[in-house]
N, CA, C and O atoms as a GROMACS GRO file, in nm:
protein
  532
    1MET      N    1   0.084  -0.118   0.000
    1MET     CA    2   0.000   0.000   0.000
    1MET      C    3   0.088   0.124   0.000
    1MET      O    4   0.199   0.125   0.054
    2GLN      N    5   0.036   0.223  -0.061
    2GLN     CA    6   0.110   0.347  -0.066
    2GLN      C    7   0.031   0.455   0.006
    2GLN      O    8  -0.090   0.467  -0.015
    3SER      N    9   0.096   0.531   0.088
    3SER     CA   10   0.030   0.636   0.162
    3SER      C   11   0.023   0.762   0.077
    3SER      O   12   0.117   0.792   0.003
    4ARG      N   13  -0.085   0.834   0.086
    4ARG     CA   14  -0.100   0.960   0.013
    4ARG      C   15  -0.044   1.074   0.097
    4ARG      O   16  -0.018   1.057   0.216
    5PRO      N   17  -0.025   1.187   0.037
    5PRO     CA   18   0.025   1.302   0.114
    5PRO      C   19  -0.074   1.342   0.223
    5PRO      O   20  -0.192   1.308   0.218
    6LYS      N   21  -0.024   1.415   0.322
    6LYS     CA   22  -0.104   1.454   0.437
    6LYS      C   23  -0.223   1.540   0.399
    6LYS      O   24  -0.318   1.547   0.477
    7GLN      N   25  -0.224   1.606   0.285
    7GLN     CA   26  -0.334   1.692   0.245
    7GLN      C   27  -0.462   1.610   0.227
    7GLN      O   28  -0.571   1.661   0.253
    8GLN      N   29  -0.452   1.488   0.184
    8GLN     CA   30  -0.568   1.406   0.156
    8GLN      C   31  -0.597   1.307   0.269
    8GLN      O   32  -0.669   1.209   0.247
    9GLN      N   33  -0.542   1.328   0.387
    9GLN     CA   34  -0.564   1.237   0.499
    9GLN      C   35  -0.709   1.246   0.545
    9GLN      O   36  -0.778   1.343   0.515
   10ALA      N   37  -0.754   1.146   0.617
   10ALA     CA   38  -0.893   1.138   0.662
   10ALA      C   39  -0.919   1.230   0.779
   10ALA      O   40  -0.828   1.269   0.852
   11ASP      N   41  -1.048   1.263   0.795
   11ASP     CA   42  -1.087   1.340   0.912
   11ASP      C   43  -1.123   1.247   1.028
   11ASP      O   44  -1.140   1.294   1.140
   12ALA      N   45  -1.135   1.119   1.003
   12ALA     CA   46  -1.160   1.022   1.110
   12ALA      C   47  -1.032   1.006   1.191
   12ALA      O   48  -0.923   1.002   1.133
   13PRO      N   49  -1.043   0.997   1.323
   13PRO     CA   50  -0.922   0.989   1.405
   13PRO      C   51  -0.842   0.862   1.379
   13PRO      O   52  -0.894   0.751   1.391
   14GLY      N   53  -0.717   0.879   1.343
   14GLY     CA   54  -0.628   0.765   1.324
   14GLY      C   55  -0.644   0.692   1.193
   14GLY      O   56  -0.572   0.596   1.168
   15ALA      N   57  -0.736   0.735   1.108
   15ALA     CA   58  -0.760   0.665   0.981
   15ALA      C   59  -0.686   0.736   0.868
   15ALA      O   60  -0.674   0.859   0.867
   16GLN      N   61  -0.638   0.658   0.774
   16GLN     CA   62  -0.571   0.714   0.657
   16GLN      C   63  -0.633   0.654   0.532
   16GLN      O   64  -0.667   0.536   0.528
   17LYS      N   65  -0.648   0.738   0.431
   17LYS     CA   66  -0.696   0.690   0.302
   17LYS      C   67  -0.574   0.655   0.220
   17LYS      O   68  -0.488   0.740   0.195
   18VAL      N   69  -0.564   0.530   0.176
   18VAL     CA   70  -0.448   0.485   0.101
   18VAL      C   71  -0.494   0.421  -0.029
   18VAL      O   72  -0.609   0.380  -0.043
   19GLU      N   73  -0.402   0.414  -0.124
   19GLU     CA   74  -0.430   0.345  -0.249
   19GLU      C   75  -0.368   0.206  -0.239
   19GLU      O   76  -0.247   0.193  -0.220
   20ALA      N   77  -0.449   0.103  -0.251
   20ALA     CA   78  -0.403  -0.034  -0.233
   20ALA      C   79  -0.422  -0.111  -0.363
   20ALA      O   80  -0.490  -0.065  -0.455
   21THR      N   81  -0.361  -0.227  -0.370
   21THR     CA   82  -0.372  -0.315  -0.486
   21THR      C   83  -0.434  -0.446  -0.441
   21THR      O   84  -0.390  -0.506  -0.343
   22ASP      N   85  -0.537  -0.490  -0.514
   22ASP     CA   86  -0.601  -0.616  -0.477
   22ASP      C   87  -0.522  -0.735  -0.532
   22ASP      O   88  -0.415  -0.716  -0.590
   23GLN      N   89  -0.573  -0.855  -0.513
   23GLN     CA   90  -0.501  -0.976  -0.553
   23GLN      C   91  -0.485  -0.989  -0.704
   23GLN      O   92  -0.394  -1.057  -0.751
   24LYS      N   93  -0.572  -0.922  -0.780
   24LYS     CA   94  -0.563  -0.931  -0.925
   24LYS      C   95  -0.483  -0.815  -0.984
   24LYS      O   96  -0.475  -0.801  -1.106
   25GLY      N   97  -0.425  -0.733  -0.898
   25GLY     CA   98  -0.339  -0.625  -0.946
   25GLY      C   99  -0.412  -0.495  -0.973
   25GLY      O  100  -0.350  -0.400  -1.022
   26GLN      N  101  -0.539  -0.485  -0.944
   26GLN     CA  102  -0.616  -0.363  -0.965
   26GLN      C  103  -0.603  -0.272  -0.845
   26GLN      O  104  -0.605  -0.319  -0.731
   27LYS      N  105  -0.589  -0.141  -0.869
   27LYS     CA  106  -0.576  -0.046  -0.760
   27LYS      C  107  -0.714  -0.002  -0.712
   27LYS      O  108  -0.809   0.010  -0.790
   28TYR      N  109  -0.723   0.022  -0.583
   28TYR     CA  110  -0.847   0.074  -0.524
   28TYR      C  111  -0.813   0.158  -0.402
   28TYR      O  112  -0.704   0.145  -0.345
   29ASN      N  113  -0.906   0.246  -0.363
   29ASN     CA  114  -0.886   0.330  -0.247
   29ASN      C  115  -0.937   0.257  -0.124
   29ASN      O  116  -1.043   0.194  -0.128
   30ALA      N  117  -0.863   0.265  -0.016
   30ALA     CA  118  -0.902   0.197   0.107
   30ALA      C  119  -0.873   0.287   0.226
   30ALA      O  120  -0.786   0.373   0.222
   31TRP      N  121  -0.949   0.265   0.331
   31TRP     CA  122  -0.926   0.333   0.458
   31TRP      C  123  -0.859   0.234   0.552
   31TRP      O  124  -0.903   0.120   0.565
   32VAL      N  125  -0.752   0.277   0.618
   32VAL     CA  126  -0.678   0.192   0.710
   32VAL      C  127  -0.671   0.264   0.844
   32VAL      O  128  -0.640   0.383   0.851
   33TRP      N  129  -0.701   0.190   0.952
   33TRP     CA  130  -0.692   0.248   1.085
   33TRP      C  131  -0.670   0.138   1.187
   33TRP      O  132  -0.695   0.020   1.160
   34VAL      N  133  -0.624   0.178   1.304
   34VAL     CA  134  -0.602   0.083   1.414
   34VAL      C  135  -0.729   0.082   1.498
   34VAL      O  136  -0.769   0.184   1.552
   35ASP      N  137  -0.790  -0.034   1.508
   35ASP     CA  138  -0.910  -0.049   1.590
   35ASP      C  139  -0.866  -0.089   1.730
   35ASP      O  140  -0.823  -0.202   1.754
   36GLU      N  141  -0.877   0.004   1.822
   36GLU     CA  142  -0.830  -0.020   1.958
   36GLU      C  143  -0.919  -0.118   2.034
   36GLU      O  144  -0.871  -0.186   2.124
   37ASN      N  145  -1.046  -0.125   1.998
   37ASN     CA  146  -1.138  -0.219   2.065
   37ASN      C  147  -1.101  -0.364   2.035
   37ASN      O  148  -1.112  -0.451   2.121
   38ARG      N  149  -1.057  -0.389   1.913
   38ARG     CA  150  -1.023  -0.526   1.872
   38ARG      C  151  -0.872  -0.550   1.869
   38ARG      O  152  -0.828  -0.663   1.848
   39ASP      N  153  -0.795  -0.448   1.891
   39ASP     CA  154  -0.649  -0.456   1.884
   39ASP      C  155  -0.602  -0.511   1.750
   39ASP      O  156  -0.518  -0.601   1.744
   40LYS      N  157  -0.657  -0.456   1.642
   40LYS     CA  158  -0.622  -0.498   1.507
   40LYS      C  159  -0.609  -0.376   1.416
   40LYS      O  160  -0.664  -0.270   1.444
   41VAL      N  161  -0.536  -0.396   1.308
   41VAL     CA  162  -0.534  -0.297   1.202
   41VAL      C  163  -0.645  -0.336   1.106
   41VAL      O  164  -0.650  -0.450   1.058
   42ARG      N  165  -0.733  -0.242   1.079
   42ARG     CA  166  -0.847  -0.273   0.992
   42ARG      C  167  -0.840  -0.191   0.865
   42ARG      O  168  -0.781  -0.083   0.862
   43HIS      N  169  -0.900  -0.244   0.760
   43HIS     CA  170  -0.909  -0.168   0.636
   43HIS      C  171  -1.044  -0.196   0.570
   43HIS      O  172  -1.100  -0.305   0.585
   44THR      N  173  -1.094  -0.098   0.498
   44THR     CA  174  -1.222  -0.112   0.430
   44THR      C  175  -1.231  -0.009   0.318
   44THR      O  176  -1.156   0.088   0.317
   45SER      N  177  -1.322  -0.030   0.226
   45SER     CA  178  -1.341   0.067   0.120
   45SER      C  179  -1.436   0.178   0.165
   45SER      O  180  -1.442   0.283   0.101
   46LYS      N  181  -1.511   0.156   0.274
   46LYS     CA  182  -1.601   0.258   0.328
   46LYS      C  183  -1.526   0.345   0.427
   46LYS      O  184  -1.422   0.307   0.480
   47HIS      N  185  -1.580   0.462   0.450
   47HIS     CA  186  -1.522   0.554   0.549
   47HIS      C  187  -1.534   0.490   0.687
   47HIS      O  188  -1.636   0.429   0.718
   48PRO      N  189  -1.433   0.502   0.772
   48PRO     CA  190  -1.436   0.438   0.905
   48PRO      C  191  -1.556   0.480   0.990
   48PRO      O  192  -1.606   0.399   1.069
   49ASP      N  193  -1.602   0.604   0.975
   49ASP     CA  194  -1.719   0.647   1.052
   49ASP      C  195  -1.843   0.569   1.010
   49ASP      O  196  -1.928   0.537   1.093
   50GLN      N  197  -1.856   0.540   0.880
   50GLN     CA  198  -1.969   0.460   0.832
   50GLN      C  199  -1.962   0.318   0.889
   50GLN      O  200  -2.063   0.262   0.930
   51VAL      N  201  -1.841   0.262   0.891
   51VAL     CA  202  -1.822   0.126   0.944
   51VAL      C  203  -1.858   0.123   1.091
   51VAL      O  204  -1.925   0.030   1.136
   52ARG      N  205  -1.815   0.223   1.166
   52ARG     CA  206  -1.847   0.229   1.310
   52ARG      C  207  -1.996   0.244   1.332
   52ARG      O  208  -2.051   0.184   1.425
   53ALA      N  209  -2.064   0.324   1.246
   53ALA     CA  210  -2.209   0.342   1.261
   53ALA      C  211  -2.283   0.212   1.235
   53ALA      O  212  -2.379   0.179   1.305
   54ILE      N  213  -2.240   0.137   1.134
   54ILE     CA  214  -2.302   0.008   1.103
   54ILE      C  215  -2.282  -0.090   1.219
   54ILE      O  216  -2.375  -0.160   1.258
   55GLU      N  217  -2.161  -0.094   1.274
   55GLU     CA  218  -2.132  -0.184   1.387
   55GLU      C  219  -2.213  -0.144   1.510
   55GLU      O  220  -2.258  -0.231   1.585
   56ALA      N  221  -2.230  -0.014   1.533
   56ALA     CA  222  -2.309   0.033   1.648
   56ALA      C  223  -2.456  -0.006   1.632
   56ALA      O  224  -2.522  -0.044   1.729
   57LYS      N  225  -2.506   0.002   1.510
   57LYS     CA  226  -2.646  -0.035   1.484
   57LYS      C  227  -2.666  -0.185   1.508
   57LYS      O  228  -2.768  -0.225   1.565
   58GLN      N  229  -2.571  -0.268   1.465
   58GLN     CA  230  -2.581  -0.412   1.488
   58GLN      C  231  -2.572  -0.444   1.636
   58GLN      O  232  -2.641  -0.534   1.684
   59ALA      N  233  -2.487  -0.373   1.709
   59ALA     CA  234  -2.475  -0.396   1.853
   59ALA      C  235  -2.605  -0.358   1.924
   59ALA      O  236  -2.646  -0.426   2.018
   60ALA      N  237  -2.669  -0.250   1.880
   60ALA     CA  238  -2.796  -0.209   1.940
   60ALA      C  239  -2.904  -0.312   1.912
   60ALA      O  240  -2.988  -0.340   1.998
   61LYS      N  241  -2.902  -0.370   1.792
   61LYS     CA  242  -3.001  -0.472   1.758
   61LYS      C  243  -2.982  -0.597   1.844
   61LYS      O  244  -3.079  -0.658   1.889
   62ASP      N  245  -2.856  -0.635   1.866
   62ASP     CA  246  -2.827  -0.750   1.951
   62ASP      C  247  -2.868  -0.724   2.095
   62ASP      O  248  -2.912  -0.815   2.166
   63PHE      N  249  -2.855  -0.598   2.139
   63PHE     CA  250  -2.891  -0.562   2.276
   63PHE      C  251  -3.042  -0.570   2.297
   63PHE      O  252  -3.088  -0.595   2.408
   64GLN      N  253  -3.119  -0.549   2.189
   64GLN     CA  254  -3.266  -0.549   2.200
   64GLN      C  255  -3.325  -0.688   2.213
   64GLN      O  256  -3.443  -0.701   2.244
   65LYS      N  257  -3.248  -0.792   2.190
   65LYS     CA  258  -3.299  -0.927   2.207
   65LYS      C  259  -3.332  -0.948   2.354
   65LYS      O  260  -3.247  -0.930   2.441
   66VAL      N  261  -3.455  -0.985   2.380
   66VAL     CA  262  -3.503  -0.992   2.517
   66VAL      C  263  -3.514  -1.138   2.560
   66VAL      O  264  -3.561  -1.222   2.484
   67THR      N  265  -3.471  -1.165   2.681
   67THR     CA  266  -3.489  -1.298   2.738
   67THR      C  267  -3.589  -1.286   2.852
   67THR      O  268  -3.587  -1.188   2.926
   68PRO      N  269  -3.676  -1.384   2.868
   68PRO     CA  270  -3.777  -1.376   2.973
   68PRO      C  271  -3.716  -1.390   3.112
   68PRO      O  272  -3.610  -1.451   3.129
   69ALA      N  273  -3.784  -1.333   3.209
   69ALA     CA  274  -3.742  -1.346   3.348
   69ALA      C  275  -3.761  -1.490   3.392
   69ALA      O  276  -3.834  -1.566   3.328
   70ALA      N  277  -3.696  -1.528   3.500
   70ALA     CA  278  -3.700  -1.666   3.547
   70ALA      C  279  -3.843  -1.711   3.578
   70ALA      O  280  -3.878  -1.826   3.551
   71GLU      N  281  -3.924  -1.622   3.632
   71GLU     CA  282  -4.060  -1.663   3.668
   71GLU      C  283  -4.152  -1.676   3.546
   71GLU      O  284  -4.261  -1.732   3.557
   72SER      N  285  -4.110  -1.625   3.429
   72SER     CA  286  -4.194  -1.632   3.310
   72SER      C  287  -4.142  -1.728   3.205
   72SER      O  288  -4.199  -1.735   3.096
   73ARG      N  289  -4.037  -1.803   3.233
   73ARG     CA  290  -3.980  -1.893   3.132
   73ARG      C  291  -4.078  -2.002   3.091
   73ARG      O  292  -4.089  -2.033   2.972
   74THR      N  293  -4.149  -2.060   3.187
   74THR     CA  294  -4.245  -2.164   3.154
   74THR      C  295  -4.356  -2.109   3.067
   74THR      O  296  -4.397  -2.172   2.970
   75GLN      N  297  -4.405  -1.990   3.100
   75GLN     CA  298  -4.511  -1.927   3.023
   75GLN      C  299  -4.468  -1.907   2.878
   75GLN      O  300  -4.544  -1.939   2.786
   76VAL      N  301  -4.349  -1.854   2.857
   76VAL     CA  302  -4.300  -1.829   2.722
   76VAL      C  303  -4.279  -1.961   2.648
   76VAL      O  304  -4.311  -1.971   2.530
   77ALA      N  305  -4.226  -2.060   2.716
   77ALA     CA  306  -4.202  -2.190   2.652
   77ALA      C  307  -4.332  -2.254   2.607
   77ALA      O  308  -4.339  -2.309   2.497
   78VAL      N  309  -4.436  -2.248   2.691
   78VAL     CA  310  -4.563  -2.312   2.657
   78VAL      C  311  -4.637  -2.231   2.551
   78VAL      O  312  -4.686  -2.288   2.453
   79ASN      N  313  -4.646  -2.099   2.569
   79ASN     CA  314  -4.727  -2.016   2.480
   79ASN      C  315  -4.660  -1.991   2.345
   79ASN      O  316  -4.728  -1.996   2.242
   80ASN      N  317  -4.531  -1.964   2.342
   80ASN     CA  318  -4.465  -1.924   2.218
   80ASN      C  319  -4.396  -2.039   2.147
   80ASN      O  320  -4.404  -2.049   2.025
   81GLU      N  321  -4.329  -2.124   2.221
   81GLU     CA  322  -4.246  -2.227   2.159
   81GLU      C  323  -4.316  -2.362   2.147
   81GLU      O  324  -4.263  -2.454   2.086
   82GLY      N  325  -4.436  -2.374   2.205
   82GLY     CA  326  -4.512  -2.498   2.194
   82GLY      C  327  -4.462  -2.610   2.280
   82GLY      O  328  -4.503  -2.725   2.263
   83LYS      N  329  -4.373  -2.582   2.373
   83LYS     CA  330  -4.321  -2.686   2.461
   83LYS      C  331  -4.423  -2.713   2.572
   83LYS      O  332  -4.502  -2.626   2.608
   84THR      N  333  -4.419  -2.833   2.624
   84THR     CA  334  -4.509  -2.868   2.733
   84THR      C  335  -4.436  -2.951   2.836
   84THR      O  336  -4.333  -3.013   2.808
   85ASN      N  337  -4.491  -2.952   2.955
   85ASN     CA  338  -4.445  -3.045   3.056
   85ASN      C  339  -4.567  -3.126   3.099
   85ASN      O  340  -4.675  -3.106   3.044
   86GLU      N  341  -4.554  -3.214   3.192
   86GLU     CA  342  -4.665  -3.302   3.231
   86GLU      C  343  -4.786  -3.222   3.279
   86GLU      O  344  -4.900  -3.260   3.253
   87ALA      N  345  -4.763  -3.112   3.348
   87ALA     CA  346  -4.873  -3.033   3.402
   87ALA      C  347  -4.949  -2.958   3.293
   87ALA      O  348  -5.070  -2.939   3.305
   88THR      N  349  -4.882  -2.917   3.187
   88THR     CA  350  -4.946  -2.836   3.084
   88THR      C  351  -4.970  -2.913   2.955
   88THR      O  352  -4.998  -2.854   2.851
   89LYS      N  353  -4.959  -3.044   2.960
   89LYS     CA  354  -4.964  -3.126   2.839
   89LYS      C  355  -5.095  -3.112   2.761
   89LYS      O  356  -5.091  -3.092   2.640
   90HIS      N  357  -5.210  -3.121   2.827
   90HIS     CA  358  -5.338  -3.121   2.757
   90HIS      C  359  -5.410  -2.988   2.769
   90HIS      O  360  -5.528  -2.980   2.735
   91SER      N  361  -5.345  -2.886   2.814
   91SER     CA  362  -5.407  -2.755   2.831
   91SER      C  363  -5.404  -2.681   2.698
   91SER      O  364  -5.298  -2.665   2.638
   92LYS      N  365  -5.519  -2.634   2.654
   92LYS     CA  366  -5.528  -2.560   2.527
   92LYS      C  367  -5.516  -2.410   2.550
   92LYS      O  368  -5.478  -2.337   2.459
   93GLU      N  369  -5.548  -2.364   2.670
   93GLU     CA  370  -5.547  -2.221   2.699
   93GLU      C  371  -5.403  -2.175   2.728
   93GLU      O  372  -5.324  -2.248   2.787
   94PRO      N  373  -5.371  -2.052   2.687
   94PRO     CA  374  -5.237  -2.001   2.714
   94PRO      C  375  -5.219  -1.970   2.862
   94PRO      O  376  -5.313  -1.935   2.933
   95LEU      N  377  -5.096  -1.984   2.907
   95LEU     CA  378  -5.065  -1.952   3.046
   95LEU      C  379  -5.054  -1.801   3.063
   95LEU      O  380  -5.019  -1.729   2.969
   96LYS      N  381  -5.082  -1.754   3.182
   96LYS     CA  382  -5.072  -1.612   3.212
   96LYS      C  383  -4.935  -1.583   3.271
   96LYS      O  384  -4.856  -1.675   3.295
   97GLN      N  385  -4.907  -1.455   3.294
   97GLN     CA  386  -4.776  -1.413   3.342
   97GLN      C  387  -4.743  -1.478   3.475
   97GLN      O  388  -4.820  -1.469   3.571
   98GLY      N  389  -4.626  -1.542   3.481
   98GLY     CA  390  -4.578  -1.606   3.602
   98GLY      C  391  -4.643  -1.740   3.632
   98GLY      O  392  -4.612  -1.802   3.734
   99GLN      N  393  -4.732  -1.786   3.546
   99GLN     CA  394  -4.803  -1.911   3.570
   99GLN      C  395  -4.718  -2.029   3.527
   99GLN      O  396  -4.662  -2.030   3.418
  100ILE      N  397  -4.708  -2.129   3.614
  100ILE     CA  398  -4.628  -2.248   3.585
  100ILE      C  399  -4.720  -2.368   3.569
  100ILE      O  400  -4.700  -2.450   3.480
  101GLN      N  401  -4.819  -2.379   3.655
  101GLN     CA  402  -4.915  -2.488   3.653
  101GLN      C  403  -5.047  -2.439   3.595
  101GLN      O  404  -5.076  -2.320   3.601
  102PRO      N  405  -5.129  -2.529   3.539
  102PRO     CA  406  -5.261  -2.488   3.494
  102PRO      C  407  -5.347  -2.447   3.615
  102PRO      O  408  -5.328  -2.498   3.725
  103THR      N  409  -5.439  -2.355   3.591
  103THR     CA  410  -5.527  -2.311   3.700
  103THR      C  411  -5.627  -2.422   3.732
  103THR      O  412  -5.639  -2.519   3.657
  104ALA      N  413  -5.699  -2.407   3.843
  104ALA     CA  414  -5.799  -2.506   3.883
  104ALA      C  415  -5.906  -2.519   3.776
  104ALA      O  416  -5.955  -2.629   3.749
  105LYS      N  417  -5.943  -2.409   3.716
  105LYS     CA  418  -6.045  -2.410   3.611
  105LYS      C  419  -5.997  -2.492   3.490
  105LYS      O  420  -6.073  -2.569   3.432
  106GLN      N  421  -5.870  -2.473   3.454
  106GLN     CA  422  -5.814  -2.548   3.342
  106GLN      C  423  -5.806  -2.697   3.374
  106GLN      O  424  -5.828  -2.781   3.286
  107VAL      N  425  -5.776  -2.731   3.498
  107VAL     CA  426  -5.768  -2.871   3.540
  107VAL      C  427  -5.907  -2.934   3.534
  107VAL      O  428  -5.921  -3.049   3.491
  108GLU      N  429  -6.010  -2.860   3.579
  108GLU     CA  430  -6.147  -2.912   3.575
  108GLU      C  431  -6.190  -2.940   3.431
  108GLU      O  432  -6.251  -3.043   3.404
  109LYS      N  433  -6.160  -2.848   3.340
  109LYS     CA  434  -6.195  -2.868   3.199
  109LYS      C  435  -6.126  -2.992   3.143
  109LYS      O  436  -6.187  -3.070   3.070
  110LYS      N  437  -6.001  -3.010   3.179
  110LYS     CA  438  -5.926  -3.126   3.133
  110LYS      C  439  -5.990  -3.255   3.182
  110LYS      O  440  -6.005  -3.350   3.106
  111GLU      N  441  -6.029  -3.259   3.312
  111GLU     CA  442  -6.091  -3.378   3.368
  111GLU      C  443  -6.227  -3.405   3.306
  111GLU      O  444  -6.262  -3.520   3.282
  112GLN      N  445  -6.304  -3.299   3.279
  112GLN     CA  446  -6.435  -3.317   3.215
  112GLN      C  447  -6.419  -3.376   3.076
  112GLN      O  448  -6.496  -3.464   3.038
  113LYS      N  449  -6.322  -3.330   3.000
  113LYS     CA  450  -6.299  -3.383   2.866
  113LYS      C  451  -6.260  -3.531   2.873
  113LYS      O  452  -6.307  -3.611   2.791
  114GLN      N  453  -6.176  -3.567   2.969
  114GLN     CA  454  -6.136  -3.707   2.983
  114GLN      C  455  -6.255  -3.795   3.020
  114GLN      O  456  -6.268  -3.906   2.970
  115GLN      N  457  -6.343  -3.745   3.107
  115GLN     CA  458  -6.462  -3.821   3.146
  115GLN      C  459  -6.556  -3.838   3.028
  115GLN      O  460  -6.612  -3.946   3.009
  116GLN      N  461  -6.573  -3.733   2.947
  116GLN     CA  462  -6.660  -3.743   2.830
  116GLN      C  463  -6.604  -3.844   2.730
  116GLN      O  464  -6.679  -3.919   2.668
  117GLU      N  465  -6.474  -3.844   2.714
  117GLU     CA  466  -6.412  -3.939   2.621
  117GLU      C  467  -6.432  -4.082   2.670
  117GLU      O  468  -6.455  -4.172   2.589
  118GLN      N  469  -6.425  -4.104   2.800
  118GLN     CA  470  -6.444  -4.238   2.855
  118GLN      C  471  -6.588  -4.282   2.839
  118GLN      O  472  -6.613  -4.400   2.813
  119LYS      N  473  -6.684  -4.192   2.855
  119LYS     CA  474  -6.826  -4.225   2.839
  119LYS      C  475  -6.857  -4.258   2.694
  119LYS      O  476  -6.937  -4.348   2.666
  120GLN      N  477  -6.797  -4.186   2.602
  120GLN     CA  478  -6.825  -4.206   2.461
  120GLN      C  479  -6.761  -4.333   2.407
  120GLN      O  480  -6.814  -4.395   2.315
  121SER      N  481  -6.650  -4.372   2.461
  121SER     CA  482  -6.583  -4.490   2.409
  121SER      C  483  -6.658  -4.615   2.456
  121SER      O  484  -6.692  -4.626   2.574
  122PRO      N  485  -6.685  -4.710   2.365
  122PRO     CA  486  -6.758  -4.830   2.403
  122PRO      C  487  -6.674  -4.921   2.492
  122PRO      O  488  -6.551  -4.917   2.489
  123ALA      N  489  -6.742  -5.003   2.570
  123ALA     CA  490  -6.674  -5.093   2.662
  123ALA      C  491  -6.603  -5.204   2.585
  123ALA      O  492  -6.490  -5.241   2.619
  124ALA      N  493  -6.669  -5.258   2.481
  124ALA     CA  494  -6.610  -5.367   2.402
  124ALA      C  495  -6.537  -5.307   2.282
  124ALA      O  496  -6.581  -5.208   2.226
  125PRO      N  497  -6.428  -5.367   2.245
  125PRO     CA  498  -6.357  -5.315   2.128
  125PRO      C  499  -6.438  -5.341   2.001
  125PRO      O  500  -6.516  -5.436   1.995
  126LYS      N  501  -6.418  -5.256   1.901
  126LYS     CA  502  -6.490  -5.271   1.775
  126LYS      C  503  -6.441  -5.396   1.702
  126LYS      O  504  -6.325  -5.437   1.713
  127LYS      N  505  -6.535  -5.454   1.628
  127LYS     CA  506  -6.497  -5.569   1.547
  127LYS      C  507  -6.420  -5.524   1.426
  127LYS      O  508  -6.442  -5.415   1.373
  128SER      N  509  -6.330  -5.607   1.382
  128SER     CA  510  -6.250  -5.579   1.266
  128SER      C  511  -6.336  -5.589   1.140
  128SER      O  512  -6.422  -5.677   1.131
  129LYS      N  513  -6.313  -5.502   1.046
  129LYS     CA  514  -6.386  -5.508   0.920
  129LYS      C  515  -6.300  -5.570   0.812
  129LYS      O  516  -6.320  -5.545   0.693
  130GLY      N  517  -6.205  -5.651   0.853
  130GLY     CA  518  -6.115  -5.716   0.757
  130GLY      C  519  -6.183  -5.828   0.682
  130GLY      O  520  -6.299  -5.860   0.709
  131ARG      N  521  -6.116  -5.887   0.591
  131ARG     CA  522  -6.170  -5.995   0.508
  131ARG      C  523  -6.180  -6.123   0.587
  131ARG      O  524  -6.094  -6.152   0.671
  132LYS      N  525  -6.284  -6.198   0.561
  132LYS     CA  526  -6.298  -6.330   0.623
  132LYS      C  527  -6.243  -6.434   0.529
  132LYS      O  528  -6.257  -6.421   0.408
  133MET      N  529  -6.182  -6.535   0.583
  133MET     CA  530  -6.127  -6.640   0.498
  133MET      C  531  -6.202  -6.768   0.513
  133MET      O  532  -6.169  -6.867   0.448
   0.00000   0.00000   0.00000
């Protein structure tokens, strides 16, 4: 890389605009600076301030990822991710904030459905409709 005269130096702190050659021998303009956060010399075709702005935006996006509090993990797992445990296996209603077990009302509905299913199912098994030989 060849450094340009000081007149054309960058206004970004510590960055210099240089003319570099790529692997195929073509010349291009590049910005070179020492990144103190990463302890590396970095280079890019974009202005260093633009690169820093893009990195700051990505860091803000990563910061916005929210994890549920410990008391709401079960609620999020059941309502959003479709996971169940033995207590919430047959519950169709979503859990409320901080709820781990189904409410008494939900348990009663579950038991009523099981009783109705038992009443509807015949005592004797159905005969097979297969071929007779």
